[in-house]
N, C-alpha and C positions, 0 to 999 in steps of 0.2 A: 299604415299598412298598405302593401300593394299585393295584388294577386295576379297570377297568370295561369293559363290552363295547358296541361299537356293533352294534346287533342288525339285521343285514341278510340274514338266512337264510344261504345258502351264502357270501355275501361278508362275513359278520360278522368282526370282529377286536377285539383287546384294545387298550386304552390303558393303559400302565403308567406311573405317576408315582412318583417317589421320589428318594432321594439316593444318588449313587454307582452307579446302575444301568447306566451306560454301560459299566462294566467287567464286567457280569454276562452271561457267555456263554449262560446258560440262558434268558434272555429273548429273545435273538436267534435261537437254534437252530430253535424251531418255525416261525419266520417266513421262513427262508431256503429258496430252491429248492435243487436237487441241485448246480447248477453254481457258478461263481466269483461274486464280489461286485465291484460297482463303487461306490465312495463318491464321491458329488458333494457338494462343499462349496465355501466361498468363501475369499477371501484374509484375512478377518478370523478365521474360525472355525478354519480349518486349523492355525494355529500353536498354538491352545489345546487342541483336543480330538481332532484327527485321529490322533494317536499312540495315545491310550487306545482309540479305536474299532478301530484297526488290530490292537492287541494282542488285543482281544476276538475279532475274526474269526480271528486267527492260532491262538487257543486252540481254535477250532472246525475247524481245518485248512482254512480257507477262503482260497484266494488272492484277492488284492484289487487292484483297479486304482483309482487316485486321480485325480479330475478336479476341479481347482480353478478355479472361476470368479471373475472380478473381483466384489468386494462391491458391492452397490447394485441398485436398481430396474432400472437400464439393462441388467442381465445377463438379465432375463426376455424373451429375444428368440428369434426363429426361428434367427438365426444360431448361437446357442448350443445350440439343439437339434440342429443340424447338427454342431456341435462334439462334443457328447456321443455322438451316433450314430457319428460318424466314429471316435472313440476306441474305442467298443466293437467296432465292425467290425474295426479294425485289430488289436485284441487277440484277435479270433476268439471273441467272446462270443456265445452262441447263446441260444435261447429259455429255457434252463434257468438263466439268471443272475438275479441280484438286484441292483437298484439301491438304494442306502442314501443318503437325503437327510439330510445332517448340516449343520444351519444354521437360519436364520430362514425367513420365509415365501416369500422369493424363491427360495431353494434348494429348499424343499419343493415349490413350485408347478412349477417347471421340471423338476425330477426326476421328479415324478409324471406330467407330460405326456410327458417322454421315455420313461418306462416304459410309458405307454399306447400310444405309437406305435412303439416300436422292436420290429421283427419281429411287429407286430401285438399286442403286449402281453406284457410280462415283469413278474415280481413287484418290489414295492418296499416299503421300510420308512421310515417318517418318524421321524427323530431330532431333534426340534425343540430349538433352543438359545436361543430368544428367547421372551419372555413371549407376544408376539402369536402366534407359531407354536404354542406349547403350548396356549393357550386357544382358538385359532380355526383358523388355516389348515392345521394338520397333521391335523385331524379332519374327516371328511366326504367326502374324495375329490374336491374341486374342484382341477383342475390346469390350468395354462395359461400363456401368454406374452402380452406386451402387443404392441400395434400402435400406430403413431403416432395413428391415429384413435380408439383406445379401449383402455381397460385390460382384460386378461384376455379379449380378443375371440377368441383362439385357444386352444382347450383342449379338455378332456374331463372327464366324470365318470369317475373311475377310483380305486377304493378300495385303500389300502395293505393289507399283511398284518399290520401291527402299528404302533402309535405307542409310542415309548419316550422318555419325557420325563424327563431327569435334571435335577432342579431345582438341582443344584450348578452347572450351567452359567450360571445366572442371575447368579452372583456376579461374573462378568466382564462382565455386560451394561452398556453405557454408560447413563447416567441417561436420555438422550433416547430411546433404544430401550425402555427399561423403561416409561417414561410412555406412549409410543406404544402399548404393549401393553394398558395399562389402558382405552384407548378401547373395545376389543372387549369387556372385562370389564364395563364400564358398560352396554354394549349389551345384554347378557343380562338385566340387571335391568330395563332399560327395556321389552324386548319381551314378557317373560312371567314375570317374577319380582320383584314389588314388594317382598318381604321382603328379597331379596338387595340391591336398590338401597338400602334403608334401612340395611342392614348396612354397605354401602360408605360411605354418609354418615357413619356412626358410627366406622368403623375406617380411613378412608383414610390417616390419619397412620401407623398401623402398617404398612399395605400400602406406603406410599412408603418407610418405613424398612426394608422387605424383611424384617419379622420372619417367622420361619420358619412359625409357626402361621397367620398372616394369609395368607402367600403360598400355603400348602398348601390353605387353604379357597378362595381365589380361583381356583386352577387346577383343582382337583377339581370345584368348583361349576359353573365355566364349561363344563368338558368334558362334565359330565353333562347340562347344559342343552342343549348343542349335539348330543351323541349322541342325546338323546330326540327332537329335532326331525329330525335326519337319518334316524333309524330310521322316522319316520312319513312322510317326503317325501324320498327319496333324491335324485331328479332335479329337485328344485325345480319340481314341477307346481303347487304352490300354497303350502302353509304354510311351506315352507323359505325362501321369499322374505323372511320377516320378519327373517331373519338379516342382511339387506341394510340394515337401518336406518341411514341416514346415508351409505350408499355411493353412492346416486344423485348427491347433491351432491358427495360426497368423491371419487369417481372422476373426476368433471368437473373438480374442482380439481386432481387429479394430472395429468390429461391436458392441461389448458389452460396448466399451468405448466411442463410438460416433466417427465417422470418423474424423481424424485430430490430435487426441491426440497423436497417435503413427504414425510415418512415416511407410510406408509399409515395408521397409527393417527392421526397428526395430522390428516390430511385427513378421515378419518371422524369425528373429534371435532368439527371444524367442521361436517361434514355432519349430525351428530346434533343439534347446536344449531340449525342451519337447519330440520331436520325437526320440532323441537319448536316452532319459531317458526311454521312453516307449519301445524302442527297447531292452534296457538292462533289463527291468523288464520281458520281453518275452524271455530272453536268446538268443536274436538274435545277439547281439553284446557283447564284453568283456568290463569290467569295464574300462580297460586302453583305449580303443577306445573312450568310452564315455567322459572320462577325457580329451583326446586330442581335441574332438570337443568343449567341453566347454571352454578350454583353449584358442583356437583359436578365438572363438567368443568374449571371454572376451578381448583377446589382441587387437582385432579390435575396442574396445570401444563401442560395441554394448551391449544393455540391455539383461539380461538373466532371468529377473523375470516379471511376469505379475502382474497387479494390483489385489488386494485382493477383488474379487467380488464373489458372491455365485457361487459355481461350477454348479448349475443348469442353470445359465445364459449362461456360456460358452457352455454347452452341448446343449442348445437350439439352439444356432447359428450353432454348429457343425452339427447338425441334418439336416439343411437346406443347408449344403455344397454341391456344384455342383457335387462332386464326390461320393455322397451318393447313394446307390442303395437298392431298396426294404426296404426303411426305416433304413438301416444300414449304419453307417458312415464308409467310407473306408479311411484307413490311408496309407501314404507313409512312411514305416519305413526302417531301414538299417540293412543289413546282413553283416555289416562290413563297414569300410570307403572305398567308391568306388563302393558300391553295394546297389541298392535300391530295395525294394519289395513293392508291392501294396497288401494290405489285409483288408478284412472286418471283419476278425475273431479276434477281439481284445475284451478280457473280460472287461465289463464296469468298474469294480472295478479298474483295472490297469490304465485306462484313468483318472479316479477320483484321484488315488493316484499321478499320474504324475502332474495333474493340482494343487493339493494341495502342492506338493513338490517345485513347481516353481511360488509361489505366493509371493508377497511382504507381510512382517509382518505375516508370518505363514499362517495357514490354514483358509479357508473361508467355 
């Protein structure tokens, strides 16, 4: 097992990664409050790993309540926040309880938000079971739910007490979910780590084969990159926004198609290819760099084309993006592989051209 720290002063917390650590009570004990525990999970993960976590909590003499949500992006809703709060209140859980998010990004996001708002804030732990959650969504304290008009529009910055990532859980991860997580991994190489991007180009076959050494490097490297950025800009006042490379386009794709048609990482993959194209149109990167980005996303088996919907639909969702300022959409673009830039100074015509170039079946 390896550990690293997200350095946020009094809100600092450890990220533990390793094999078999879901069954290690000593990692959970320091992160738990005095009261009982509520495990929030979903219908896919519960049959696989809930029993192991319950045994770990029992070894710590912690009574636990289990809340099982339907699997899928549709569960990230205010209705399910009501459901979680209702279950906690019915069980008599007070401010000394701890919520434990056992699952992927959806479970982590909604559990974190429930913890942030239940009785004005209770402790929670992230126990990610997907690659995307391990390398991205479980780290950094972004929590929230979706609204029909935009993804993650209702939420809070709220840090966990610990992240405990048992890499054994990836053994059961479906191939599509695994590849989805790799979009966020590629993102770290693009925004601030050219060497990591080159390593991914050379070792993607090993990563896709889930070779343990390659997986370990991917998870630890990604967590360190994200932890460093979050430590420098916890509330996304500036630098942290670069972590949203591909997300302005990606979130619009998710919202425009109805949540659930595309996995988050799939939409981000298309969004990164679009961001690279837009960067090229603005002469920020060379064509050869754009080609490398496209080739790596393609080699990962991720999609590179968005559905052919009216451009106006995509632009409408992009205008309500959380990074928008004074009515202007801000984009995370590239000044080369390994260097990101945040800008609101993008000609609308260039955005339209990029959208049209990366839609299925031609232009819309």
